[in-house]
All heavy atoms as a GROMACS GRO file, in nm:
protein
  612
    1MET      N    1  12.153   5.728   8.764
    1MET     CA    2  12.154   5.874   8.767
    1MET      C    3  12.028   5.930   8.700
    1MET      O    4  11.964   6.020   8.753
    1MET     CB    5  12.281   5.925   8.701
    1MET     CG    6  12.290   6.074   8.690
    1MET     SD    7  12.320   6.144   8.853
    1MET     CE    8  12.337   6.311   8.813
    2PHE      N    9  11.995   5.876   8.580
    2PHE     CA   10  11.878   5.926   8.510
    2PHE      C   11  11.748   5.886   8.581
    2PHE      O   12  11.650   5.958   8.574
    2PHE     CB   13  11.877   5.877   8.364
    2PHE     CG   14  11.981   5.946   8.279
    2PHE    CD1   15  12.087   5.874   8.226
    2PHE    CD2   16  11.973   6.082   8.254
    2PHE    CE1   17  12.182   5.937   8.150
    2PHE    CE2   18  12.068   6.146   8.178
    2PHE     CZ   19  12.174   6.074   8.125
    3ASP      N   20  11.751   5.770   8.645
    3ASP     CA   21  11.633   5.730   8.723
    3ASP      C   22  11.606   5.830   8.836
    3ASP      O   23  11.492   5.866   8.861
    3ASP     CB   24  11.653   5.591   8.783
    3ASP     CG   25  11.648   5.482   8.678
    3ASP    OD1   26  11.584   5.506   8.572
    3ASP    OD2   27  11.705   5.376   8.702
    4PHE      N   28  11.712   5.874   8.900
    4PHE     CA   29  11.698   5.972   9.009
    4PHE      C   30  11.641   6.103   8.954
    4PHE      O   31  11.549   6.161   9.012
    4PHE     CB   32  11.833   5.996   9.075
    4PHE     CG   33  11.831   6.109   9.174
    4PHE    CD1   34  11.767   6.095   9.296
    4PHE    CD2   35  11.891   6.231   9.144
    4PHE    CE1   36  11.763   6.200   9.387
    4PHE    CE2   37  11.888   6.336   9.234
    4PHE     CZ   38  11.824   6.320   9.356
    5LEU      N   39  11.693   6.150   8.840
    5LEU     CA   40  11.645   6.274   8.780
    5LEU      C   41  11.500   6.260   8.734
    5LEU      O   42  11.419   6.352   8.750
    5LEU     CB   43  11.735   6.316   8.664
    5LEU     CG   44  11.875   6.361   8.701
    5LEU    CD1   45  11.957   6.389   8.576
    5LEU    CD2   46  11.872   6.483   8.790
    6ASP      N   47  11.467   6.145   8.677
    6ASP     CA   48  11.328   6.124   8.635
    6ASP      C   49  11.233   6.124   8.754
    6ASP      O   50  11.128   6.187   8.750
    6ASP     CB   51  11.316   5.990   8.561
    6ASP     CG   52  11.373   5.995   8.420
    6ASP    OD1   53  11.391   6.107   8.369
    6ASP    OD2   54  11.400   5.886   8.364
    7ARG      N   55  11.270   6.055   8.859
    7ARG     CA   56  11.185   6.052   8.979
    7ARG      C   57  11.171   6.192   9.038
    7ARG      O   58  11.062   6.232   9.079
    7ARG     CB   59  11.244   5.956   9.083
    7ARG     CG   60  11.204   5.813   9.058
    7ARG     CD   61  11.248   5.722   9.171
    7ARG     NE   62  11.387   5.686   9.145
    7ARG     CZ   63  11.486   5.690   9.234
    7ARG    NH1   64  11.461   5.725   9.358
    7ARG    NH2   65  11.609   5.657   9.202
    8MET      N   66  11.281   6.267   9.042
    8MET     CA   67  11.276   6.402   9.097
    8MET      C   68  11.187   6.493   9.012
    8MET      O   69  11.104   6.568   9.063
    8MET     CB   70  11.418   6.461   9.105
    8MET     CG   71  11.423   6.591   9.182
    8MET     SD   72  11.589   6.647   9.216
    8MET     CE   73  11.642   6.701   9.056
    9TYR      N   74  11.200   6.482   8.879
    9TYR     CA   75  11.118   6.563   8.789
    9TYR      C   76  10.969   6.532   8.807
    9TYR      O   77  10.886   6.622   8.821
    9TYR     CB   78  11.161   6.540   8.644
    9TYR     CG   79  11.065   6.598   8.543
    9TYR    CD1   80  11.061   6.735   8.521
    9TYR    CD2   81  10.976   6.517   8.474
    9TYR    CE1   82  10.971   6.789   8.430
    9TYR    CE2   83  10.887   6.569   8.384
    9TYR     CZ   84  10.885   6.706   8.362
    9TYR     OH   85  10.796   6.759   8.274
   10PHE      N   86  10.935   6.402   8.805
   10PHE     CA   87  10.795   6.365   8.818
   10PHE      C   88  10.740   6.398   8.957
   10PHE      O   89  10.623   6.434   8.971
   10PHE     CB   90  10.775   6.216   8.787
   10PHE     CG   91  10.783   6.187   8.639
   10PHE    CD1   92  10.880   6.102   8.590
   10PHE    CD2   93  10.694   6.245   8.552
   10PHE    CE1   94  10.887   6.075   8.454
   10PHE    CE2   95  10.700   6.220   8.416
   10PHE     CZ   96  10.798   6.135   8.367
   11ASN      N   97  10.822   6.390   9.057
   11ASN     CA   98  10.781   6.425   9.192
   11ASN      C   99  10.748   6.574   9.200
   11ASN      O  100  10.645   6.614   9.256
   11ASN     CB  101  10.891   6.387   9.290
   11ASN     CG  102  10.839   6.353   9.426
   11ASN    OD1  103  10.719   6.350   9.447
   11ASN    ND2  104  10.928   6.326   9.519
   12ILE      N  105  10.836   6.657   9.145
   12ILE     CA  106  10.812   6.802   9.146
   12ILE      C  107  10.689   6.835   9.064
   12ILE      O  108  10.606   6.917   9.105
   12ILE     CB  109  10.936   6.876   9.093
   12ILE    CG1  110  11.050   6.864   9.194
   12ILE    CG2  111  10.905   7.023   9.066
   12ILE    CD1  112  11.183   6.918   9.143
   13ARG      N  113  10.676   6.772   8.948
   13ARG     CA  114  10.561   6.800   8.862
   13ARG      C  115  10.431   6.759   8.931
   13ARG      O  116  10.332   6.832   8.927
   13ARG     CB  117  10.577   6.725   8.730
   13ARG     CG  118  10.467   6.756   8.633
   13ARG     CD  119  10.495   6.698   8.500
   13ARG     NE  120  10.381   6.720   8.414
   13ARG     CZ  121  10.373   6.684   8.289
   13ARG    NH1  122  10.476   6.624   8.234
   13ARG    NH2  123  10.266   6.706   8.220
   14PHE      N  124  10.429   6.644   8.995
   14PHE     CA  125  10.310   6.597   9.065
   14PHE      C  126  10.273   6.692   9.178
   14PHE      O  127  10.157   6.729   9.195
   14PHE     CB  128  10.331   6.456   9.118
   14PHE     CG  129  10.217   6.406   9.202
   14PHE    CD1  130  10.098   6.370   9.144
   14PHE    CD2  131  10.229   6.400   9.340
   14PHE    CE1  132   9.991   6.325   9.220
   14PHE    CE2  133  10.124   6.356   9.418
   14PHE     CZ  134  10.004   6.318   9.358
   15LYS      N  135  10.370   6.733   9.256
   15LYS     CA  136  10.342   6.824   9.368
   15LYS      C  137  10.292   6.959   9.319
   15LYS      O  138  10.201   7.018   9.377
   15LYS     CB  139  10.468   6.841   9.454
   15LYS     CG  140  10.500   6.721   9.538
   15LYS     CD  141  10.620   6.744   9.625
   15LYS     CE  142  10.651   6.620   9.707
   15LYS     NZ  143  10.766   6.636   9.795
   16THR      N  144  10.352   7.009   9.210
   16THR     CA  145  10.309   7.138   9.156
   16THR      C  146  10.167   7.130   9.103
   16THR      O  147  10.085   7.219   9.130
   16THR     CB  148  10.404   7.182   9.043
   16THR    OG1  149  10.537   7.184   9.092
   16THR    CG2  150  10.368   7.319   8.990
   17GLU      N  151  10.136   7.023   9.028
   17GLU     CA  152  10.000   7.008   8.975
   17GLU      C  153   9.897   6.991   9.085
   17GLU      O  154   9.789   7.049   9.079
   17GLU     CB  155   9.995   6.891   8.878
   17GLU     CG  156  10.060   6.919   8.746
   17GLU     CD  157  10.055   6.800   8.652
   17GLU    OE1  158   9.994   6.696   8.689
   17GLU    OE2  159  10.111   6.811   8.542
   18SER      N  160   9.931   6.915   9.188
   18SER     CA  161   9.834   6.897   9.297
   18SER      C  162   9.815   7.027   9.375
   18SER      O  163   9.704   7.058   9.418
   18SER     CB  164   9.878   6.784   9.389
   18SER     OG  165   9.999   6.816   9.454
   19PHE      N  166   9.922   7.105   9.390
   19PHE     CA  167   9.910   7.235   9.457
   19PHE      C  168   9.820   7.329   9.376
   19PHE      O  169   9.731   7.395   9.431
   19PHE     CB  170  10.048   7.297   9.477
   19PHE     CG  171  10.046   7.435   9.534
   19PHE    CD1  172  10.014   7.456   9.667
   19PHE    CD2  173  10.072   7.544   9.454
   19PHE    CE1  174  10.010   7.584   9.720
   19PHE    CE2  175  10.070   7.672   9.506
   19PHE     CZ  176  10.038   7.692   9.639
   20LEU      N  177   9.842   7.337   9.244
   20LEU     CA  178   9.761   7.425   9.159
   20LEU      C  179   9.616   7.380   9.154
   20LEU      O  180   9.525   7.463   9.155
   20LEU     CB  181   9.822   7.431   9.019
   20LEU     CG  182   9.957   7.503   9.009
   20LEU    CD1  183  10.010   7.496   8.867
   20LEU    CD2  184   9.946   7.647   9.054
   21ASN      N  185   9.592   7.249   9.150
   21ASN     CA  186   9.454   7.199   9.153
   21ASN      C  187   9.387   7.232   9.286
   21ASN      O  188   9.268   7.264   9.289
   21ASN     CB  189   9.451   7.049   9.129
   21ASN     CG  190   9.477   7.015   8.983
   21ASN    OD1  191   9.454   7.096   8.895
   21ASN    ND2  192   9.526   6.893   8.959
   22GLY      N  193   9.462   7.226   9.392
   22GLY     CA  194   9.406   7.263   9.522
   22GLY      C  195   9.368   7.410   9.527
   22GLY      O  196   9.265   7.448   9.584
   23LEU      N  197   9.450   7.496   9.464
   23LEU     CA  198   9.416   7.638   9.459
   23LEU      C  199   9.292   7.664   9.375
   23LEU      O  200   9.210   7.749   9.408
   23LEU     CB  201   9.534   7.718   9.402
   23LEU     CG  202   9.652   7.742   9.494
   23LEU    CD1  203   9.760   7.820   9.420
   23LEU    CD2  204   9.611   7.819   9.617
   24LYS      N  205   9.280   7.592   9.264
   24LYS     CA  206   9.164   7.611   9.177
   24LYS      C  207   9.034   7.569   9.245
   24LYS      O  208   8.930   7.630   9.224
   24LYS     CB  209   9.182   7.530   9.049
   24LYS     CG  210   9.286   7.584   8.956
   24LYS     CD  211   9.299   7.494   8.834
   24LYS     CE  212   9.417   7.532   8.748
   24LYS     NZ  213   9.435   7.439   8.635
   25GLU      N  214   9.040   7.463   9.324
   25GLU     CA  215   8.920   7.410   9.386
   25GLU      C  216   8.887   7.475   9.520
   25GLU      O  217   8.777   7.460   9.570
   25GLU     CB  218   8.935   7.260   9.405
   25GLU     CG  219   8.944   7.185   9.274
   25GLU     CD  220   8.980   7.039   9.292
   25GLU    OE1  221   8.994   6.996   9.408
   25GLU    OE2  222   8.996   6.969   9.190
   26ASP      N  223   8.981   7.552   9.576
   26ASP     CA  224   8.959   7.615   9.706
   26ASP      C  225   8.875   7.740   9.688
   26ASP      O  226   8.911   7.830   9.614
   26ASP     CB  227   9.094   7.650   9.770
   26ASP     CG  228   9.077   7.705   9.909
   26ASP    OD1  229   8.975   7.677   9.973
   26ASP    OD2  230   9.169   7.777   9.955
   27GLU      N  231   8.762   7.745   9.755
   27GLU     CA  232   8.672   7.860   9.744
   27GLU      C  233   8.654   7.930   9.878
   27GLU      O  234   8.558   8.002   9.899
   27GLU     CB  235   8.537   7.815   9.690
   27GLU     CG  236   8.542   7.761   9.549
   27GLU     CD  237   8.406   7.722   9.497
   27GLU    OE1  238   8.307   7.741   9.570
   27GLU    OE2  239   8.400   7.673   9.385
   28SER      N  240   8.746   7.913   9.969
   28SER     CA  241   8.728   7.968  10.103
   28SER      C  242   8.737   8.121  10.104
   28SER      O  243   8.674   8.186  10.185
   28SER     CB  244   8.831   7.909  10.198
   28SER     OG  245   8.962   7.941  10.155
   29GLY      N  246   8.815   8.180  10.015
   29GLY     CA  247   8.831   8.325  10.016
   29GLY      C  248   8.743   8.398   9.918
   29GLY      O  249   8.750   8.519   9.906
   30VAL      N  250   8.660   8.326   9.844
   30VAL     CA  251   8.580   8.389   9.739
   30VAL      C  252   8.475   8.482   9.799
   30VAL      O  253   8.456   8.593   9.750
   30VAL     CB  254   8.515   8.281   9.649
   30VAL    CG1  255   8.419   8.343   9.550
   30VAL    CG2  256   8.623   8.203   9.577
   31SER      N  257   8.409   8.442   9.904
   31SER     CA  258   8.303   8.524   9.960
   31SER      C  259   8.359   8.654  10.017
   31SER      O  260   8.297   8.760  10.003
   31SER     CB  261   8.225   8.448  10.067
   31SER     OG  262   8.312   8.412  10.172
   32ALA      N  263   8.474   8.650  10.080
   32ALA     CA  264   8.535   8.772  10.132
   32ALA      C  265   8.577   8.864  10.017
   32ALA      O  266   8.562   8.986  10.024
   32ALA     CB  267   8.656   8.737  10.218
   33PHE      N  268   8.628   8.806   9.910
   33PHE     CA  269   8.668   8.885   9.794
   33PHE      C  270   8.548   8.953   9.731
   33PHE      O  271   8.551   9.072   9.698
   33PHE     CB  272   8.738   8.793   9.692
   33PHE     CG  273   8.783   8.862   9.569
   33PHE    CD1  274   8.894   8.945   9.571
   33PHE    CD2  275   8.715   8.845   9.450
   33PHE    CE1  276   8.935   9.011   9.457
   33PHE    CE2  277   8.755   8.909   9.336
   33PHE     CZ  278   8.866   8.992   9.338
   34VAL      N  279   8.441   8.880   9.713
   34VAL     CA  280   8.319   8.935   9.654
   34VAL      C  281   8.261   9.044   9.743
   34VAL      O  282   8.218   9.150   9.695
   34VAL     CB  283   8.216   8.823   9.627
   34VAL    CG1  284   8.081   8.880   9.587
   34VAL    CG2  285   8.267   8.729   9.520
   35ALA      N  286   8.262   9.023   9.873
   35ALA     CA  287   8.210   9.124   9.966
   35ALA      C  288   8.294   9.251   9.959
   35ALA      O  289   8.239   9.362   9.963
   35ALA     CB  290   8.210   9.068  10.108
   36THR      N  291   8.424   9.238   9.946
   36THR     CA  292   8.511   9.355   9.936
   36THR      C  293   8.483   9.433   9.808
   36THR      O  294   8.474   9.556   9.810
   36THR     CB  295   8.659   9.312   9.940
   36THR    OG1  296   8.682   9.239  10.060
   36THR    CG2  297   8.751   9.431   9.935
   37ILE      N  298   8.470   9.363   9.698
   37ILE     CA  299   8.440   9.428   9.570
   37ILE      C  300   8.305   9.500   9.577
   37ILE      O  301   8.291   9.614   9.531
   37ILE     CB  302   8.441   9.326   9.454
   37ILE    CG1  303   8.580   9.266   9.438
   37ILE    CG2  304   8.393   9.388   9.325
   37ILE    CD1  305   8.687   9.365   9.402
   38LEU      N  306   8.205   9.436   9.635
   38LEU     CA  307   8.073   9.500   9.647
   38LEU      C  308   8.078   9.623   9.737
   38LEU      O  309   8.013   9.724   9.709
   38LEU     CB  310   7.971   9.399   9.699
   38LEU     CG  311   7.929   9.290   9.601
   38LEU    CD1  312   7.834   9.193   9.670
   38LEU    CD2  313   7.865   9.351   9.478
   39LEU      N  314   8.155   9.616   9.844
   39LEU     CA  315   8.168   9.731   9.934
   39LEU      C  316   8.234   9.848   9.863
   39LEU      O  317   8.189   9.963   9.875
   39LEU     CB  318   8.248   9.690  10.058
   39LEU     CG  319   8.261   9.795  10.167
   39LEU    CD1  320   8.124   9.831  10.222
   39LEU    CD2  321   8.351   9.745  10.276
   40ILE      N  322   8.338   9.821   9.788
   40ILE     CA  323   8.405   9.927   9.712
   40ILE      C  324   8.309   9.986   9.609
   40ILE      O  325   8.303  10.109   9.590
   40ILE     CB  326   8.532   9.873   9.644
   40ILE    CG1  327   8.637   9.841   9.750
   40ILE    CG2  328   8.587   9.970   9.541
   40ILE    CD1  329   8.758   9.767   9.698
   41LEU      N  330   8.230   9.902   9.543
   41LEU     CA  331   8.134   9.949   9.444
   41LEU      C  332   8.029  10.039   9.508
   41LEU      O  333   7.994  10.144   9.453
   41LEU     CB  334   8.067   9.829   9.377
   41LEU     CG  335   7.969   9.859   9.265
   41LEU    CD1  336   8.043   9.923   9.148
   41LEU    CD2  337   7.900   9.732   9.221
   42VAL      N  338   7.980  10.003   9.625
   42VAL     CA  339   7.880  10.084   9.695
   42VAL      C  340   7.939  10.220   9.732
   42VAL      O  341   7.874  10.325   9.715
   42VAL     CB  342   7.828  10.010   9.820
   42VAL    CG1  343   7.751  10.103   9.912
   42VAL    CG2  344   7.742   9.892   9.779
   43VAL      N  345   8.063  10.222   9.780
   43VAL     CA  346   8.127  10.348   9.818
   43VAL      C  347   8.144  10.438   9.696
   43VAL      O  348   8.117  10.559   9.702
   43VAL     CB  349   8.263  10.322   9.888
   43VAL    CG1  350   8.342  10.449   9.903
   43VAL    CG2  351   8.239  10.257  10.023
   44VAL      N  352   8.186  10.383   9.585
   44VAL     CA  353   8.204  10.462   9.463
   44VAL      C  354   8.070  10.518   9.414
   44VAL      O  355   8.061  10.635   9.375
   44VAL     CB  356   8.273  10.377   9.354
   44VAL    CG1  357   8.268  10.446   9.219
   44VAL    CG2  358   8.417  10.348   9.393
   45ILE      N  359   7.966  10.437   9.419
   45ILE     CA  360   7.834  10.484   9.375
   45ILE      C  361   7.783  10.595   9.467
   45ILE      O  362   7.730  10.696   9.420
   45ILE     CB  363   7.735  10.366   9.368
   45ILE    CG1  364   7.771  10.275   9.252
   45ILE    CG2  365   7.592  10.414   9.356
   45ILE    CD1  366   7.692  10.146   9.247
   46LEU      N  367   7.800  10.580   9.597
   46LEU     CA  368   7.757  10.685   9.690
   46LEU      C  369   7.835  10.814   9.670
   46LEU      O  370   7.778  10.924   9.678
   46LEU     CB  371   7.769  10.636   9.834
   46LEU     CG  372   7.665  10.534   9.879
   46LEU    CD1  373   7.697  10.484  10.019
   46LEU    CD2  374   7.526  10.593   9.873
   47CYS      N  375   7.964  10.802   9.643
   47CYS     CA  376   8.043  10.922   9.616
   47CYS      C  377   7.996  10.991   9.489
   47CYS      O  378   7.992  11.114   9.482
   47CYS     CB  379   8.191  10.887   9.604
   47CYS     SG  380   8.270  10.853   9.762
   48ALA      N  381   7.961  10.913   9.388
   48ALA     CA  382   7.911  10.972   9.264
   48ALA      C  383   7.777  11.041   9.285
   48ALA      O  384   7.752  11.148   9.228
   48ALA     CB  385   7.899  10.864   9.157
   49ILE      N  386   7.692  10.983   9.366
   49ILE     CA  387   7.560  11.041   9.390
   49ILE      C  388   7.570  11.170   9.471
   49ILE      O  389   7.506  11.271   9.439
   49ILE     CB  390   7.469  10.939   9.462
   49ILE    CG1  391   7.435  10.824   9.367
   49ILE    CG2  392   7.343  11.005   9.514
   49ILE    CD1  393   7.361  10.709   9.433
   50PHE      N  394   7.652  11.170   9.575
   50PHE     CA  395   7.660  11.284   9.665
   50PHE      C  396   7.783  11.371   9.639
   50PHE      O  397   7.832  11.438   9.730
   50PHE     CB  398   7.661  11.236   9.811
   50PHE     CG  399   7.534  11.167   9.849
   50PHE    CD1  400   7.532  11.030   9.872
   50PHE    CD2  401   7.416  11.238   9.862
   50PHE    CE1  402   7.415  10.965   9.907
   50PHE    CE2  403   7.299  11.174   9.898
   50PHE     CZ  404   7.298  11.037   9.921
   51TRP      N  405   7.838  11.371   9.516
   51TRP     CA  406   7.963  11.440   9.488
   51TRP      C  407   7.953  11.590   9.518
   51TRP      O  408   8.047  11.649   9.570
   51TRP     CB  409   8.006  11.418   9.345
   51TRP     CG  410   8.133  11.490   9.316
   51TRP    CD1  411   8.149  11.597   9.236
   51TRP    CD2  412   8.262  11.464   9.372
   51TRP    NE1  413   8.280  11.638   9.236
   51TRP    CE2  414   8.351  11.558   9.320
   51TRP    CE3  415   8.309  11.370   9.464
   51TRP    CZ2  416   8.485  11.560   9.355
   51TRP    CZ3  417   8.442  11.372   9.497
   51TRP    CH2  418   8.528  11.466   9.443
   52GLU      N  419   7.843  11.653   9.484
   52GLU     CA  420   7.830  11.798   9.507
   52GLU      C  421   7.840  11.830   9.656
   52GLU      O  422   7.911  11.924   9.696
   52GLU     CB  423   7.699  11.850   9.450
   52GLU     CG  424   7.696  11.854   9.299
   52GLU     CD  425   7.567  11.911   9.247
   52GLU    OE1  426   7.500  11.985   9.322
   52GLU    OE2  427   7.533  11.881   9.131
   53ASN      N  428   7.770  11.756   9.739
   53ASN     CA  429   7.775  11.781   9.883
   53ASN      C  430   7.913  11.750   9.941
   53ASN      O  431   7.962  11.822  10.028
   53ASN     CB  432   7.669  11.696   9.954
   53ASN     CG  433   7.529  11.736   9.915
   53ASN    OD1  434   7.505  11.849   9.878
   53ASN    ND2  435   7.438  11.642   9.921
   54ILE      N  436   7.974  11.641   9.893
   54ILE     CA  437   8.106  11.603   9.944
   54ILE      C  438   8.210  11.706   9.905
   54ILE      O  439   8.292  11.748   9.988
   54ILE     CB  440   8.145  11.463   9.892
   54ILE    CG1  441   8.054  11.356   9.951
   54ILE    CG2  442   8.291  11.431   9.923
   54ILE    CD1  443   8.072  11.219   9.889
   55SER      N  444   8.208  11.750   9.779
   55SER     CA  445   8.307  11.848   9.735
   55SER      C  446   8.287  11.982   9.806
   55SER      O  447   8.385  12.049   9.840
   55SER     CB  448   8.301  11.867   9.583
   55SER     OG  449   8.176  11.919   9.545
   56LYS      N  450   8.162  12.022   9.832
   56LYS     CA  451   8.137  12.146   9.906
   56LYS      C  452   8.194  12.134  10.048
   56LYS      O  453   8.258  12.227  10.098
   56LYS     CB  454   7.987  12.174   9.912
   56LYS     CG  455   7.951  12.302   9.984
   56LYS     CD  456   7.801  12.320   9.986
   56LYS     CE  457   7.761  12.444  10.063
   56LYS     NZ  458   7.791  12.438  10.204
   57TRP      N  459   8.172  12.019  10.113
   57TRP     CA  460   8.223  11.999  10.248
   57TRP      C  461   8.375  12.004  10.250
   57TRP      O  462   8.436  12.067  10.338
   57TRP     CB  463   8.174  11.865  10.303
   57TRP     CG  464   8.223  11.838  10.441
   57TRP    CD1  465   8.176  11.890  10.557
   57TRP    CD2  466   8.332  11.753  10.476
   57TRP    NE1  467   8.248  11.842  10.664
   57TRP    CE2  468   8.345  11.758  10.617
   57TRP    CE3  469   8.419  11.674  10.404
   57TRP    CZ2  470   8.441  11.686  10.684
   57TRP    CZ3  471   8.515  11.603  10.471
   57TRP    CH2  472   8.525  11.610  10.611
   58PHE      N  473   8.440  11.937  10.152
   58PHE     CA  474   8.587  11.940  10.146
   58PHE      C  475   8.638  12.082  10.123
   58PHE      O  476   8.736  12.125  10.185
   58PHE     CB  477   8.640  11.848  10.037
   58PHE     CG  478   8.652  11.704  10.079
   58PHE    CD1  479   8.584  11.606  10.010
   58PHE    CD2  480   8.730  11.668  10.188
   58PHE    CE1  481   8.594  11.473  10.048
   58PHE    CE2  482   8.741  11.535  10.227
   58PHE     CZ  483   8.673  11.438  10.157
   59ASN      N  484   8.574  12.155  10.033
   59ASN     CA  485   8.617  12.293  10.006
   59ASN      C  486   8.600  12.382  10.130
   59ASN      O  487   8.689  12.461  10.162
   59ASN     CB  488   8.539  12.352   9.889
   59ASN     CG  489   8.584  12.293   9.757
   59ASN    OD1  490   8.698  12.248   9.743
   59ASN    ND2  491   8.494  12.293   9.660
   60ASP      N  492   8.488  12.370  10.199
   60ASP     CA  493   8.466  12.448  10.321
   60ASP      C  494   8.568  12.413  10.428
   60ASP      O  495   8.623  12.501  10.495
   60ASP     CB  496   8.324  12.427  10.375
   60ASP     CG  497   8.218  12.484  10.283
   60ASP    OD1  498   8.253  12.566  10.195
   60ASP    OD2  499   8.100  12.444  10.299
   61THR      N  500   8.594  12.284  10.443
   61THR     CA  501   8.693  12.240  10.542
   61THR      C  502   8.832  12.290  10.507
   61THR      O  503   8.906  12.337  10.594
   61THR     CB  504   8.693  12.086  10.553
   61THR    OG1  505   8.560  12.042  10.582
   61THR    CG2  506   8.788  12.038  10.660
   62TRP      N  507   8.869  12.281  10.379
   62TRP     CA  508   9.001  12.328  10.337
   62TRP      C  509   9.015  12.479  10.357
   62TRP      O  510   9.119  12.528  10.399
   62TRP     CB  511   9.026  12.290  10.192
   62TRP     CG  512   9.164  12.325  10.148
   62TRP    CD1  513   9.199  12.422  10.061
   62TRP    CD2  514   9.287  12.266  10.193
   62TRP    NE1  515   9.335  12.427  10.047
   62TRP    CE2  516   9.391  12.331  10.127
   62TRP    CE3  517   9.316  12.164  10.281
   62TRP    CZ2  518   9.523  12.298  10.148
   62TRP    CZ3  519   9.448  12.132  10.301
   62TRP    CH2  520   9.550  12.198  10.235
   63LYS      N  521   8.910  12.554  10.328
   63LYS     CA  522   8.914  12.700  10.349
   63LYS      C  523   8.929  12.731  10.497
   63LYS      O  524   9.001  12.824  10.534
   63LYS     CB  525   8.789  12.765  10.293
   63LYS     CG  526   8.788  12.771  10.142
   63LYS     CD  527   8.658  12.831  10.091
   63LYS     CE  528   8.652  12.822   9.940
   63LYS     NZ  529   8.523  12.868   9.888
   64ALA      N  530   8.862  12.654  10.583
   64ALA     CA  531   8.875  12.676  10.727
   64ALA      C  532   9.016  12.644  10.774
   64ALA      O  533   9.074  12.716  10.856
   64ALA     CB  534   8.774  12.591  10.802
   65ILE      N  535   9.075  12.539  10.721
   65ILE     CA  536   9.211  12.502  10.761
   65ILE      C  537   9.311  12.606  10.714
   65ILE      O  538   9.397  12.650  10.791
   65ILE     CB  539   9.246  12.362  10.705
   65ILE    CG1  540   9.165  12.255  10.776
   65ILE    CG2  541   9.395  12.335  10.719
   65ILE    CD1  542   9.176  12.118  10.712
   66THR      N  543   9.301  12.646  10.589
   66THR     CA  544   9.397  12.745  10.538
   66THR      C  545   9.374  12.882  10.600
   66THR      O  546   9.467  12.960  10.616
   66THR     CB  547   9.392  12.753  10.386
   66THR    OG1  548   9.258  12.782  10.343
   66THR    CG2  549   9.440  12.623  10.322
   67GLY      N  550   9.249  12.912  10.634
   67GLY     CA  551   9.221  13.039  10.702
   67GLY      C  552   9.284  13.044  10.839
   67GLY      O  553   9.337  13.145  10.881
   68GLU      N  554   9.281  12.933  10.910
   68GLU     CA  555   9.344  12.924  11.041
   68GLU      C  556   9.495  12.929  11.027
   68GLU      O  557   9.564  12.984  11.111
   68GLU     CB  558   9.302  12.795  11.113
   68GLU     CG  559   9.156  12.793  11.155
   68GLU     CD  560   9.125  12.899  11.259
   68GLU    OE1  561   9.206  12.919  11.352
   68GLU    OE2  562   9.019  12.964  11.246
   69ALA      N  563   9.547  12.873  10.919
   69ALA     CA  564   9.693  12.874  10.898
   69ALA      C  565   9.742  13.015  10.870
   69ALA      O  566   9.854  13.051  10.909
   69ALA     CB  567   9.729  12.781  10.782
   70ASP      N  568   9.659  13.097  10.804
   70ASP     CA  569   9.701  13.235  10.778
   70ASP      C  570   9.715  13.314  10.909
   70ASP      O  571   9.797  13.406  10.918
   70ASP     CB  572   9.598  13.304  10.687
   70ASP     CG  573   9.604  13.253  10.544
   70ASP    OD1  574   9.711  13.199  10.506
   70ASP    OD2  575   9.505  13.266  10.472
   71LYS      N  576   9.635  13.282  11.009
   71LYS     CA  577   9.643  13.352  11.136
   71LYS      C  578   9.770  13.315  11.214
   71LYS      O  579   9.816  13.391  11.297
   71LYS     CB  580   9.521  13.320  11.222
   71LYS     CG  581   9.391  13.369  11.165
   71LYS     CD  582   9.275  13.326  11.251
   71LYS     CE  583   9.143  13.365  11.188
   71LYS     NZ  584   9.029  13.316  11.265
   72ILE      N  585   9.826  13.199  11.186
   72ILE     CA  586   9.943  13.151  11.260
   72ILE      C  587  10.071  13.213  11.207
   72ILE      O  588  10.171  13.221  11.277
   72ILE     CB  589   9.951  12.997  11.253
   72ILE    CG1  590   9.826  12.937  11.319
   72ILE    CG2  591  10.076  12.942  11.318
   72ILE    CD1  592   9.817  12.787  11.305
   73LYS      N  593  10.072  13.264  11.085
   73LYS     CA  594  10.194  13.318  11.024
   73LYS      C  595  10.253  13.428  11.111
   73LYS      O  596  10.185  13.503  11.177
   73LYS     CB  597  10.164  13.374  10.885
   73LYS     CG  598  10.137  13.268  10.784
   73LYS     CD  599  10.117  13.329  10.648
   73LYS     CE  600  10.090  13.224  10.544
   73LYS     NZ  601  10.065  13.279  10.413
   74ARG      N  602  10.388  13.437  11.108
   74ARG     CA  603  10.457  13.536  11.191
   74ARG      C  604  10.473  13.666  11.119
   74ARG      O  605  10.492  13.688  11.011
   74ARG     CB  606  10.594  13.483  11.229
   74ARG     CG  607  10.583  13.362  11.316
   74ARG     CD  608  10.718  13.308  11.346
   74ARG     NE  609  10.700  13.178  11.411
   74ARG     CZ  610  10.797  13.105  11.453
   74ARG    NH1  611  10.920  13.143  11.439
   74ARG    NH2  612  10.774  12.991  11.509
   0.00000   0.00000   0.00000
């Protein structure tokens, strides 16, 4: 009985360690992750640089939308 439990424990431990080592050594998704982070960083920097123009455009668009909504009221 204990031999069975010992074998089962060591089998699970070996499979878990080999799975975790495989994850640590796998670099297939690293380049996509880095590219995503860089893309987000570029978008944030561009928004910071052009914030005045972007906020003016959003405000003008919102005023146009709400102005049109006032005309629809009954």
